[in-house]
Chimera marker file (.cmm) of the C-alpha trace (Angstrom):
<marker_set name="trace">
<marker id="1" x="-0.023" y="0.041" z="-0.008" r="1" g="1" b="0" radius="0.5"/>
<marker id="2" x="2.786" y="2.455" z="0.946" r="1" g="1" b="0" radius="0.5"/>
<marker id="3" x="4.528" y="1.728" z="-2.320" r="1" g="1" b="0" radius="0.5"/>
<marker id="4" x="1.334" y="2.719" z="-4.389" r="1" g="1" b="0" radius="0.5"/>
<marker id="5" x="1.144" y="6.123" z="-2.428" r="1" g="1" b="0" radius="0.5"/>
<marker id="6" x="4.795" y="6.661" z="-2.936" r="1" g="1" b="0" radius="0.5"/>
<marker id="7" x="4.364" y="5.990" z="-6.687" r="1" g="1" b="0" radius="0.5"/>
<marker id="8" x="1.389" y="8.371" z="-6.862" r="1" g="1" b="0" radius="0.5"/>
<marker id="9" x="3.484" y="11.070" z="-5.128" r="1" g="1" b="0" radius="0.5"/>
<marker id="10" x="6.366" y="10.537" z="-7.529" r="1" g="1" b="0" radius="0.5"/>
<marker id="11" x="4.054" y="10.770" z="-10.494" r="1" g="1" b="0" radius="0.5"/>
<marker id="12" x="2.538" y="13.916" z="-9.171" r="1" g="1" b="0" radius="0.5"/>
<marker id="13" x="6.009" y="15.516" z="-8.847" r="1" g="1" b="0" radius="0.5"/>
<marker id="14" x="6.785" y="14.509" z="-12.392" r="1" g="1" b="0" radius="0.5"/>
<marker id="15" x="3.632" y="15.928" z="-13.702" r="1" g="1" b="0" radius="0.5"/>
<marker id="16" x="4.166" y="19.080" z="-11.792" r="1" g="1" b="0" radius="0.5"/>
<marker id="17" x="7.700" y="19.508" z="-12.987" r="1" g="1" b="0" radius="0.5"/>
<marker id="18" x="6.916" y="19.127" z="-16.793" r="1" g="1" b="0" radius="0.5"/>
<marker id="19" x="5.540" y="22.607" z="-17.345" r="1" g="1" b="0" radius="0.5"/>
<marker id="20" x="8.067" y="24.579" z="-15.578" r="1" g="1" b="0" radius="0.5"/>
<marker id="21" x="10.978" y="22.576" z="-17.093" r="1" g="1" b="0" radius="0.5"/>
<marker id="22" x="9.623" y="22.911" z="-20.659" r="1" g="1" b="0" radius="0.5"/>
<marker id="23" x="7.877" y="26.299" z="-20.638" r="1" g="1" b="0" radius="0.5"/>
<marker id="24" x="9.545" y="28.437" z="-17.731" r="1" g="1" b="0" radius="0.5"/>
<marker id="25" x="8.432" y="31.770" z="-19.207" r="1" g="1" b="0" radius="0.5"/>
<marker id="26" x="4.785" y="30.696" z="-19.609" r="1" g="1" b="0" radius="0.5"/>
<marker id="27" x="4.860" y="29.087" z="-16.179" r="1" g="1" b="0" radius="0.5"/>
<marker id="28" x="6.168" y="32.157" z="-14.544" r="1" g="1" b="0" radius="0.5"/>
<marker id="29" x="3.640" y="34.389" z="-16.251" r="1" g="1" b="0" radius="0.5"/>
<marker id="30" x="0.922" y="32.015" z="-15.073" r="1" g="1" b="0" radius="0.5"/>
<marker id="31" x="2.104" y="32.064" z="-11.528" r="1" g="1" b="0" radius="0.5"/>
<marker id="32" x="2.139" y="35.869" z="-11.414" r="1" g="1" b="0" radius="0.5"/>
<marker id="33" x="-1.374" y="36.021" z="-12.759" r="1" g="1" b="0" radius="0.5"/>
<marker id="34" x="-2.370" y="33.431" z="-10.236" r="1" g="1" b="0" radius="0.5"/>
<marker id="35" x="-0.801" y="35.475" z="-7.410" r="1" g="1" b="0" radius="0.5"/>
<marker id="36" x="-2.974" y="38.433" z="-8.474" r="1" g="1" b="0" radius="0.5"/>
<marker id="37" x="-6.236" y="36.526" z="-7.962" r="1" g="1" b="0" radius="0.5"/>
<marker id="38" x="-8.402" y="37.033" z="-4.952" r="1" g="1" b="0" radius="0.5"/>
<marker id="39" x="-8.739" y="34.314" z="-2.361" r="1" g="1" b="0" radius="0.5"/>
<marker id="40" x="-12.226" y="33.120" z="-3.627" r="1" g="1" b="0" radius="0.5"/>
<marker id="41" x="-11.085" y="32.506" z="-7.120" r="1" g="1" b="0" radius="0.5"/>
<marker id="42" x="-8.016" y="30.503" z="-5.843" r="1" g="1" b="0" radius="0.5"/>
<marker id="43" x="-10.451" y="28.555" z="-3.658" r="1" g="1" b="0" radius="0.5"/>
<marker id="44" x="-12.547" y="27.705" z="-6.595" r="1" g="1" b="0" radius="0.5"/>
<marker id="45" x="-9.575" y="26.595" z="-8.566" r="1" g="1" b="0" radius="0.5"/>
<marker id="46" x="-8.462" y="24.433" z="-5.806" r="1" g="1" b="0" radius="0.5"/>
<marker id="47" x="-12.024" y="22.977" z="-5.302" r="1" g="1" b="0" radius="0.5"/>
<marker id="48" x="-12.174" y="22.254" z="-9.100" r="1" g="1" b="0" radius="0.5"/>
<marker id="49" x="-8.889" y="20.412" z="-8.973" r="1" g="1" b="0" radius="0.5"/>
<marker id="50" x="-9.870" y="18.438" z="-5.839" r="1" g="1" b="0" radius="0.5"/>
<marker id="51" x="-13.174" y="17.271" z="-7.308" r="1" g="1" b="0" radius="0.5"/>
<marker id="52" x="-11.587" y="16.517" z="-10.655" r="1" g="1" b="0" radius="0.5"/>
<marker id="53" x="-9.083" y="14.380" z="-8.790" r="1" g="1" b="0" radius="0.5"/>
<marker id="54" x="-11.759" y="12.646" z="-6.674" r="1" g="1" b="0" radius="0.5"/>
<marker id="55" x="-13.898" y="11.860" z="-9.780" r="1" g="1" b="0" radius="0.5"/>
<marker id="56" x="-10.993" y="10.514" z="-11.591" r="1" g="1" b="0" radius="0.5"/>
<marker id="57" x="-9.788" y="8.209" z="-8.477" r="1" g="1" b="0" radius="0.5"/>
<marker id="58" x="-13.400" y="6.978" z="-8.255" r="1" g="1" b="0" radius="0.5"/>
<marker id="59" x="-13.436" y="6.137" z="-11.957" r="1" g="1" b="0" radius="0.5"/>
<marker id="60" x="-10.121" y="4.322" z="-11.787" r="1" g="1" b="0" radius="0.5"/>
<marker id="61" x="-11.209" y="2.237" z="-8.653" r="1" g="1" b="0" radius="0.5"/>
<link id1="1" id2="2" r="1" g="1" b="0" radius="0.2"/>
<link id1="2" id2="3" r="1" g="1" b="0" radius="0.2"/>
<link id1="3" id2="4" r="1" g="1" b="0" radius="0.2"/>
<link id1="4" id2="5" r="1" g="1" b="0" radius="0.2"/>
<link id1="5" id2="6" r="1" g="1" b="0" radius="0.2"/>
<link id1="6" id2="7" r="1" g="1" b="0" radius="0.2"/>
<link id1="7" id2="8" r="1" g="1" b="0" radius="0.2"/>
<link id1="8" id2="9" r="1" g="1" b="0" radius="0.2"/>
<link id1="9" id2="10" r="1" g="1" b="0" radius="0.2"/>
<link id1="10" id2="11" r="1" g="1" b="0" radius="0.2"/>
<link id1="11" id2="12" r="1" g="1" b="0" radius="0.2"/>
<link id1="12" id2="13" r="1" g="1" b="0" radius="0.2"/>
<link id1="13" id2="14" r="1" g="1" b="0" radius="0.2"/>
<link id1="14" id2="15" r="1" g="1" b="0" radius="0.2"/>
<link id1="15" id2="16" r="1" g="1" b="0" radius="0.2"/>
<link id1="16" id2="17" r="1" g="1" b="0" radius="0.2"/>
<link id1="17" id2="18" r="1" g="1" b="0" radius="0.2"/>
<link id1="18" id2="19" r="1" g="1" b="0" radius="0.2"/>
<link id1="19" id2="20" r="1" g="1" b="0" radius="0.2"/>
<link id1="20" id2="21" r="1" g="1" b="0" radius="0.2"/>
<link id1="21" id2="22" r="1" g="1" b="0" radius="0.2"/>
<link id1="22" id2="23" r="1" g="1" b="0" radius="0.2"/>
<link id1="23" id2="24" r="1" g="1" b="0" radius="0.2"/>
<link id1="24" id2="25" r="1" g="1" b="0" radius="0.2"/>
<link id1="25" id2="26" r="1" g="1" b="0" radius="0.2"/>
<link id1="26" id2="27" r="1" g="1" b="0" radius="0.2"/>
<link id1="27" id2="28" r="1" g="1" b="0" radius="0.2"/>
<link id1="28" id2="29" r="1" g="1" b="0" radius="0.2"/>
<link id1="29" id2="30" r="1" g="1" b="0" radius="0.2"/>
<link id1="30" id2="31" r="1" g="1" b="0" radius="0.2"/>
<link id1="31" id2="32" r="1" g="1" b="0" radius="0.2"/>
<link id1="32" id2="33" r="1" g="1" b="0" radius="0.2"/>
<link id1="33" id2="34" r="1" g="1" b="0" radius="0.2"/>
<link id1="34" id2="35" r="1" g="1" b="0" radius="0.2"/>
<link id1="35" id2="36" r="1" g="1" b="0" radius="0.2"/>
<link id1="36" id2="37" r="1" g="1" b="0" radius="0.2"/>
<link id1="37" id2="38" r="1" g="1" b="0" radius="0.2"/>
<link id1="38" id2="39" r="1" g="1" b="0" radius="0.2"/>
<link id1="39" id2="40" r="1" g="1" b="0" radius="0.2"/>
<link id1="40" id2="41" r="1" g="1" b="0" radius="0.2"/>
<link id1="41" id2="42" r="1" g="1" b="0" radius="0.2"/>
<link id1="42" id2="43" r="1" g="1" b="0" radius="0.2"/>
<link id1="43" id2="44" r="1" g="1" b="0" radius="0.2"/>
<link id1="44" id2="45" r="1" g="1" b="0" radius="0.2"/>
<link id1="45" id2="46" r="1" g="1" b="0" radius="0.2"/>
<link id1="46" id2="47" r="1" g="1" b="0" radius="0.2"/>
<link id1="47" id2="48" r="1" g="1" b="0" radius="0.2"/>
<link id1="48" id2="49" r="1" g="1" b="0" radius="0.2"/>
<link id1="49" id2="50" r="1" g="1" b="0" radius="0.2"/>
<link id1="50" id2="51" r="1" g="1" b="0" radius="0.2"/>
<link id1="51" id2="52" r="1" g="1" b="0" radius="0.2"/>
<link id1="52" id2="53" r="1" g="1" b="0" radius="0.2"/>
<link id1="53" id2="54" r="1" g="1" b="0" radius="0.2"/>
<link id1="54" id2="55" r="1" g="1" b="0" radius="0.2"/>
<link id1="55" id2="56" r="1" g="1" b="0" radius="0.2"/>
<link id1="56" id2="57" r="1" g="1" b="0" radius="0.2"/>
<link id1="57" id2="58" r="1" g="1" b="0" radius="0.2"/>
<link id1="58" id2="59" r="1" g="1" b="0" radius="0.2"/>
<link id1="59" id2="60" r="1" g="1" b="0" radius="0.2"/>
<link id1="60" id2="61" r="1" g="1" b="0" radius="0.2"/>
</marker_set>
């Protein structure tokens, strides 16, 4: 079980690192725009990601 969690974490790090490695200028610009958003919009984005991940996990299981 722990090996599956570690693999999932490793894959998350790989996917999170692809965009800044391949497109650093675009990534920086996007992060600057994200920093300017108000808290409510950031929370909506976080909720959307959370729900998408939950649905994907339920579909896989």
